[in-house]
Every structure is written in C-alpha cells, then in structure tokens.
C-alpha positions in Angstrom: 94.0 -108.5 55.5 90.4 -108.7 54.1 89.7 -106.4 51.2 87.2 -104.2 53.1 88.8 -104.2 56.6 90.5 -100.9 56.0 88.6 -97.7 56.8 87.1 -95.7 54.0 87.3 -92.1 55.2 85.1 -90.6 52.4 83.0 -91.3 49.3 86.0 -90.6 47.0 88.1 -93.3 48.6 85.2 -95.8 48.6 84.6 -95.1 44.9 88.2 -95.7 44.1 88.1 -99.1 45.9 84.8 -100.0 44.2 86.2 -99.2 40.9 89.3 -101.4 41.5 87.0 -104.3 42.5 84.4 -104.0 39.6 86.7 -103.2 36.7 87.1 -107.0 36.6 84.9 -109.0 34.2 84.2 -112.8 34.7 87.3 -113.4 32.6 89.7 -111.2 34.5 91.3 -111.7 37.9 90.2 -109.9 41.1 93.1 -107.8 42.2 96.0 -110.1 43.1 94.0 -113.3 43.5 93.4 -116.0 41.0 89.6 -115.9 41.5 87.3 -115.0 38.6 84.2 -112.9 39.2 80.9 -114.5 38.4 77.8 -112.3 38.5 77.1 -113.6 42.0 80.6 -112.7 43.2 80.5 -109.3 41.5 77.3 -108.4 43.2 78.5 -109.9 46.5 81.7 -107.8 46.5 79.7 -104.7 45.7 77.1 -105.4 48.4 79.8 -106.0 51.0 81.3 -102.7 50.0 78.0 -100.9 50.2 77.3 -102.4 53.7 80.7 -101.1 54.7 79.9 -97.6 53.4 76.4 -97.7 55.1 77.9 -98.7 58.4 80.3 -95.8 58.3 77.5 -93.3 57.3 79.0 -92.6 53.9 76.4 -91.9 51.2 77.0 -93.1 47.7 76.9 -90.5 44.9 76.3 -90.7 41.2 79.9 -91.7 40.6 79.3 -94.7 42.8 76.2 -95.7 40.8 78.2 -95.2 37.5 81.0 -97.5 38.7 78.5 -100.2 39.7 76.6 -100.0 36.4 79.9 -100.0 34.4 81.1 -103.0 36.3 78.0 -104.9 35.4 78.2 -103.9 31.8 81.9 -105.0 31.6 80.8 -108.3 33.0 78.3 -108.6 30.1 75.4 -108.2 32.6 73.2 -105.8 30.6 69.9 -106.5 32.3 71.2 -106.3 35.9 72.9 -103.0 35.0 69.5 -101.7 33.9 67.8 -103.0 36.9 70.2 -100.9 39.0 69.5 -97.9 36.8 65.8 -98.3 36.8 65.8 -98.4 40.6 67.1 -94.9 40.6 64.8 -93.2 38.1 61.9 -95.4 37.0 59.0 -97.3 38.3 58.2 -100.7 36.7 56.1 -98.9 34.0 59.1 -96.8 33.0 61.4 -99.8 32.9 58.9 -101.7 30.7 58.9 -98.9 28.2 62.4 -100.0 27.2 62.6 -103.7 28.0 59.0 -104.8 27.9 56.7 -106.3 30.6 58.4 -108.1 33.3 61.9 -106.8 32.8 62.3 -106.0 36.5 61.6 -109.6 37.3 64.2 -110.9 34.9 66.3 -112.4 37.7 64.5 -114.6 40.2 64.3 -112.9 43.6 64.6 -116.1 45.5 68.2 -116.8 44.5 71.3 -115.1 46.0 71.9 -113.1 42.8 68.4 -111.7 42.9 68.5 -110.9 46.6 71.9 -109.1 46.3 70.6 -107.1 43.4 67.4 -106.0 45.2 69.5 -105.0 48.2 71.8 -103.0 46.1 68.9 -101.2 44.4 67.4 -100.5 47.8 70.6 -98.8 48.9 70.8 -96.7 45.8 67.1 -95.7 46.0 67.5 -94.6 49.6 70.6 -92.6 48.7 68.7 -90.9 45.9 71.5 -91.0 43.4 70.5 -89.2 40.2 71.9 -90.6 37.0 74.0 -88.2 34.9 75.1 -88.1 31.3 77.9 -90.6 32.0 75.3 -93.1 33.4 73.1 -92.8 30.3 76.1 -92.9 27.9 77.4 -96.1 29.5 74.0 -97.8 29.3 73.4 -96.8 25.7 76.9 -98.0 24.7 76.0 -101.4 26.4 72.7 -101.5 24.4 74.5 -100.7 21.2 77.1 -103.5 21.8 74.2 -105.9 22.4 72.7 -104.7 19.1 69.6 -103.3 20.9 69.5 -100.3 18.6 65.9 -99.2 19.2 66.2 -99.6 23.0 69.3 -97.4 22.9 67.4 -94.7 20.9 64.5 -94.9 23.3 66.8 -94.4 26.3 68.3 -91.4 24.5 64.8 -89.9 24.1 64.0 -90.5 27.8 67.4 -89.0 28.8 66.5 -85.8 26.9 62.9 -85.8 28.3 64.2 -86.1 31.9 66.3 -83.0 31.4 69.7 -84.7 31.4 71.3 -83.0 28.5 73.4 -85.3 26.2 76.8 -83.9 25.4 79.0 -84.4 22.3 80.4 -87.7 23.8 76.9 -89.2 24.2 75.8 -88.3 20.7 79.1 -89.4 19.2 78.9 -92.7 21.0 75.3 -93.3 19.8 76.2 -92.4 16.2 79.3 -94.6 16.2 77.2 -97.6 17.4 74.6 -96.9 14.7 77.2 -96.7 12.0 78.7 -100.0 13.2 75.2 -101.5 13.0 74.9 -100.1 9.4 72.0 -97.9 10.5 73.2 -95.0 8.3 69.9 -93.1 8.2 69.4 -93.3 11.9 72.9 -92.1 12.6 72.4 -89.1 10.3 69.1 -88.4 12.1 70.9 -88.3 15.4 73.4 -85.9 13.9 70.5 -83.6 12.9 68.9 -84.0 16.3 72.2 -83.1 18.0 72.7 -80.0 16.0 69.1 -78.9 16.5 69.7 -79.1 20.3 72.7 -76.8 20.0 75.3 -79.5 20.7 78.2 -78.9 18.3 79.8 -82.0 16.7 83.5 -82.2 17.0 86.2 -83.8 14.8 85.7 -87.2 16.5 82.0 -87.1 15.8 82.6 -86.3 12.1 85.5 -88.7 11.7 83.5 -91.7 13.1 80.5 -90.7 10.9 82.6 -90.5 7.7 84.4 -93.8 8.5 81.0 -95.5 8.9 79.7 -93.9 5.7 82.7 -95.1 3.7 82.3 -98.6 5.0 78.6 -98.5 4.0 79.9 -97.4 0.5 78.1 -94.0 0.9 80.9 -92.1 -0.8 79.0 -89.0 -1.7 77.5 -88.7 1.8 80.9 -89.0 3.4 82.3 -86.3 1.1 79.3 -84.1 2.0 80.1 -84.6 5.7 83.6 -83.4 5.0 82.3 -80.3 3.2 80.0 -79.7 6.2 83.0 -80.0 8.7 85.0 -77.5 6.8 82.1 -75.1 6.3 81.3 -75.1 10.1 84.9 -74.3 11.0 85.6 -77.7 12.6 89.2 -78.5 11.4 89.6 -82.1 10.3 92.8 -83.7 11.5 95.2 -86.1 9.8 93.2 -89.1 11.0 90.0 -87.7 9.5 91.6 -87.2 6.1 93.6 -90.4 6.1 90.5 -92.5 7.0 88.5 -90.9 4.3 91.2 -91.4 1.7 91.7 -95.0 2.7 87.9 -95.6 2.2 88.0 -93.8 -1.1 90.9 -96.0 -2.3 89.1 -99.2 -1.2 86.0 -97.9 -3.2 88.3 -97.5 -6.2 87.7 -93.7 -6.2 91.3 -92.9 -7.0 90.8 -89.4 -8.3 88.6 -88.4 -5.4 91.2 -89.7 -3.0 93.9 -87.6 -4.6 91.6 -84.6 -4.6 91.1 -85.1 -0.8 94.9 -85.2 -0.4 95.3 -81.9 -2.2 92.5 -80.4 -0.2 94.2 -81.6 3.0 97.5 -80.0 2.2 95.8 -76.8 1.0 94.2 -76.5 4.5 97.6 -76.9 6.2 97.0 -80.4 7.5 100.2 -82.3 7.0 99.9 -85.9 5.8 101.9 -88.4 7.8 103.5 -91.7 6.8 100.3 -93.6 7.5 98.4 -91.3 5.1 100.9 -91.8 2.3 101.3 -95.5 2.8 97.5 -96.1 2.6 97.3 -93.9 -0.5 100.2 -95.6 -2.3 99.0 -99.1 -1.4 95.6 -98.2 -2.9 97.2 -96.8 -6.0 99.3 -99.9 -6.5 96.2 -102.1 -6.1 94.5 -99.9 -8.7 97.5 -100.5 -11.0 98.2 -96.8 -10.9 102.0 -97.3 -10.8 103.1 -93.9 -12.0 100.7 -92.1 -9.6 102.0 -94.2 -6.7 105.6 -93.3 -7.5 104.6 -89.7 -7.8 103.1 -89.8 -4.3 106.4 -91.3 -3.0 108.3 -88.4 -4.6 105.9 -85.9 -3.1 106.2 -87.6 0.3 110.0 -87.3 0.3 109.9 -83.7 -1.0 107.7 -82.7 1.9 110.1 -84.2 4.4 107.9 -87.2 5.4 110.3 -90.1 5.7 109.1 -93.4 4.1 109.4 -96.4 6.4 109.8 -100.1 5.7 106.0 -100.5 5.2 106.1 -97.8 2.5 108.8 -99.4 0.5 107.6 -103.0 1.0 104.1 -102.2 -0.1 105.4 -100.3 -3.1 107.8 -103.1 -4.2 105.1 -105.7 -3.7 102.8 -103.7 -6.0 105.6 -103.2 -8.6 106.4 -106.9 -8.7 102.7 -107.7 -9.3 102.7 -105.1 -12.1 105.8 -106.9 -13.5 107.9 -103.7 -13.0 110.9 -105.8 -11.9 113.6 -103.2 -12.5 111.6 -100.4 -10.8 111.1 -102.6 -7.8 114.8 -103.3 -7.5 115.5 -99.6 -7.9 113.1 -98.9 -5.0 115.0 -101.5 -2.9 118.3 -99.7 -3.7 116.7 -96.3 -2.8 115.4 -97.8 0.4 118.8 -99.0 1.5 120.5 -95.8 0.4 118.2 -93.8 2.7 119.1 -96.0 5.6 115.8 -97.9 5.8 116.6 -101.5 6.5 114.5 -104.1 4.8 113.2 -106.9 6.9 112.9 -110.6 6.1 109.3 -110.1 4.9 110.4 -107.4 2.4 113.1 -109.7 1.0 110.8 -112.7 0.9 108.1 -110.8 -1.1 110.7 -109.4 -3.5 112.3 -112.8 -4.2 108.9 -114.5 -4.6 108.0 -111.8 -7.2 111.3 -112.2 -9.0 110.9 -116.0 -9.2 107.4 -115.6 -10.6 108.8 -113.2 -13.2 111.3 -115.9 -14.0 114.2 -113.7 -12.9 116.1 -116.6 -11.2 119.5 -115.1 -11.0 118.2 -111.8 -9.7 116.3 -113.6 -7.0 119.4 -115.5 -5.9 121.3 -112.2 -6.0 118.7 -110.7 -3.6 119.2 -113.7 -1.3 123.0 -113.1 -1.3 122.4 -109.4 -0.6 120.1 -110.2 2.2 122.6 -112.4 3.9 125.4 -109.9 3.3 123.3 -107.1 4.9 122.9 -109.2 8.1 119.2 -109.9 7.5 118.9 -113.6 8.4 116.7 -115.6 6.0 114.1 -117.9 7.7 112.6 -121.2 6.7 109.9 -119.4 4.7 112.6 -117.6 2.7 114.5 -120.7 1.7 111.5 -123.0 1.3 109.7 -120.5 -1.0 112.9 -119.9 -3.0 113.5 -123.7 -3.4 109.9 -124.3 -4.4 110.1 -121.7 -7.1 113.4 -123.0 -8.3 112.0 -126.5 -8.6 109.0 -125.2 -10.6 111.5 -123.5 -12.9 113.3 -126.9 -13.2 116.4 -125.4 -11.6 117.0 -128.6 -9.6 120.8 -128.0 -9.0 120.2 -124.5 -7.8 117.4 -125.6 -5.5 119.7 -128.2 -3.9 122.5 -125.6 -3.6 120.0 -123.4 -1.7 119.2 -126.3 0.6 122.9 -126.8 1.4 123.3 -123.1 2.1 120.2 -123.1 4.3 121.6 -125.8 6.5 125.0 -124.1 6.5 123.3 -121.0 7.9 121.8 -123.1 10.7 118.2 -122.9 9.4 116.5 -126.2 9.9 114.3 -127.4 7.0 110.7 -128.4 7.9 108.2 -130.8 6.4 107.0 -128.2 3.9 110.6 -127.7 2.7 111.2 -131.4 2.3 107.8 -132.1 0.7 108.3 -129.3 -1.9 111.8 -130.6 -2.7 110.7 -134.2 -3.1 107.8 -133.2 -5.3 110.2 -131.2 -7.5 112.7 -134.0 -7.6 110.1 -136.6 -8.6 108.8 -134.3 -11.4 112.4 -133.9 -12.6 112.7 -137.7 -12.5 115.5 -137.5 -9.9 114.1 -140.6 -8.1 117.3 -141.5 -6.3 117.7 -138.1 -4.9 114.1 -138.0 -3.8 114.4 -141.3 -2.0 117.7 -140.2 -0.3 115.9 -137.0 0.8 113.0 -139.0 2.2 115.5 -141.2 4.2 117.2 -138.1 5.5 114.0 -136.4 6.8 114.4 -136.1 10.6 118.1 -137.0 10.5 120.6 -134.6 11.9 123.5 -135.1 9.5 124.2 -132.4 6.9 122.5 -132.6 3.5 124.5 -135.0 1.2 122.9 -134.4 -2.2 124.8 -131.2 -2.9 125.3 -131.0 -6.7 128.8 -131.7 -7.9 
C-alpha cells in the first residue's frame, strides 16, 4: 500500500507520519525500504504529504513546520531549512540580513528541487504558520553545528525582536554551541543577556558552561560559575561536580579538585563511582599515590563500591609509580571484595611487573589468572613472551608459548616475530629457524625446553 494512501484524520496524525518520513537523513533508510533520501526525495515526500493534507482540508500548524525544518537540518540541508523558515516570517530583505544578498535564490528555481521547495514554502505561507521557540532553537543549533556563529547570534537577536521569547533550552543550546566553538566571551555574554531578560539558568546550562570553560583552560572562571550556581540556589548535581573535578585534574589543579570534592559532600551531593574513578585516575597521573589511596579508602567508607575500572586504573598507576607490592595488594583487595578482574586488568599488571623486572611475580599472576577462569588472550601471551625475551628468559618464554598452545590460543604473526627476534638476539639460531618453519603449521610447538 502506498505510504500516503491511508486517510489522515487530523493534523496530529499527519504530523506523526511526516515525522516518521523526515527523521531519515540521506544516510538512513526510509521506513522499511532500502532507499536513501536525497534532498530531492526528501522534498518530494514532504510535498506529496502536504498535497495529501491540502486535499483533505487539513491545515499545517507550527509543529508541521518544525518537523519539516528539522528533517532538512538532519539531512544537512541548512539553506533549504532556512528558505522554508524565511517563507514564514521574512521577506527577502529579512533573509538577506542573516545570509547575505541572494540567499533566497541559493537553489535554482528551474530544477525539481527548487520547484518542490518553492511549492512547500507557498503552502506554509498560505497556512500562516508562525515559528515558535522550537523552530528558532533548531535553526540556531543547525547554524552552530555549521560553525556559523555570528548568524546564529543574529537569529537569536531577531527572535527576541519579534517577540518570540527564548527559554532556558534555547539559551543553553546557544551557549553550548559557543563553548564548543571556543567563543568563551560570547557565551558569557549570552549568559548575562539571558539573566537580564529574566530567564533563569538551570543546572544543565551551568554544567555545559563550566565544562566548556575547563576545556578552554579558564579554571578561575569555571570556579566562579560554580560559586554563582550555589549562590543563586541552583543545586549542582553529581554530573556538574564530576565534570568540574575531571577538568581540574586534567589542568593539574589537584588541590582545587579535592576542595571541590569536599564542597560537594558538604552540600549533600553524593559522589558516585564515576566521580571517584576520575579523581583517582587524575591523582595517579599526578603521581599523588597516597592521596589516590586515601580517596579509595574514603570511597569505600562512604559505601560507594569500586568497580573494575577503579581497581584497574589504580593498579596501572601504582605499577607506573613502581609501587609493585601495593599494586598486588590492590589486586588481592579487589578479588576479596568480589570484583572480578578482566583480561585487560591482568595484562596491564603483568606488563608492569615485567617492566619492573619482577618475572616470577608476573608468571604467578598468569597462573592466578588462569586459575580464576579468566582466559588469557593472544595479547596476554605475546606481551609476556616479548618481555621475557627482553629479560633474556628464553626458556621461560618458550614455556609460555607451549602453555599458550595448550590453552588453545593461536599465536599470531606478532607473537612469532617477537619470539624470533628474541631467539636471534639470544643466538638461538636453530630454534629461530625451526620457529620460522613452523609458522602457519598446525602441529604443536616442538621447541619446548627440556
């Protein structure tokens, strides 16, 4: 049955169908077909739908217009979306204010795309759909994504001038786009403008702003925004604080991050595992081992259960700090608490042990890994053998290879290359040649040390 052969009893049903049609971009399929929507097809589908509505005497509303504009924006068709918009509220002079002379003639009227677009605009003009805040916000978002910053701000000004009052979503969207474009001063100017017009920022507004300020390395401004939030009675949430602390740790502002943590807890906002993980990871990278372990103890004391990411990050940092015994103690604590290490955790730990020349401890971790039912992969064995070869532990490396094949793990070219390189450096020429001959063969490894 053709897509539009069913009756559309009212504008709500028609809008739902239009939304289903135009949510597709040129890289997405149209409903259950394998077709891809080009701009011509997108406009053709919309026009057929509008003809159907018109034939039934159903008048489009602002939601219809918003769906059409959003569909064009999702298809990456910024100018056609604005041509539809301008047909509702502007003459050519108004359109040129934003896009410059000739914007409305951007698409040739002689081709099918141009004709369909003009017909759609005529329908909308006759129906007298008045754009609302959703329309403006969608278009400004499209401009921001196209890096048309000044045009987006011009549209915001015209929105206000025409009596369409921006809400917190509109302003927040604009500020978020400005921060992503690294237009810090313009974003702060929009915040001041928002507050001047009596629109109260919410936690999403502030969180986005602080995240952008931290990425722009504007640490003091981000902390000033946090103070402003708290002063205005807008309660920051765990995401706000966590994002800020993460940014502070990346900026190597360790003490400030810990101060924010204390401030967060004082205000009754309970840190979650993501908060603690980010903080400990930053502390380990800053070589603040004792502080990281103190955060772990605090985390557990407060009833927040560490996960595999917590322990893995901590052990990785401890191994880099050459705190071998402490890292192994953390592994024991992890297992005692019922948190099961994964293959990545074990691999990282063994690699660190080998670099610390703790060969026997690395092999003990491999045995423990297998005993616990965590199956080593080709990376596990290859990395371990490579490190054993570098440590001139040729026989132990060959024993690991035999164990690898016994476990059903197939060596790859990296495994063999690393082993041959180590054997040649150890002047084990015959074994290297035998290994070369065996590459690609299916029989078990025959160079197991006696």
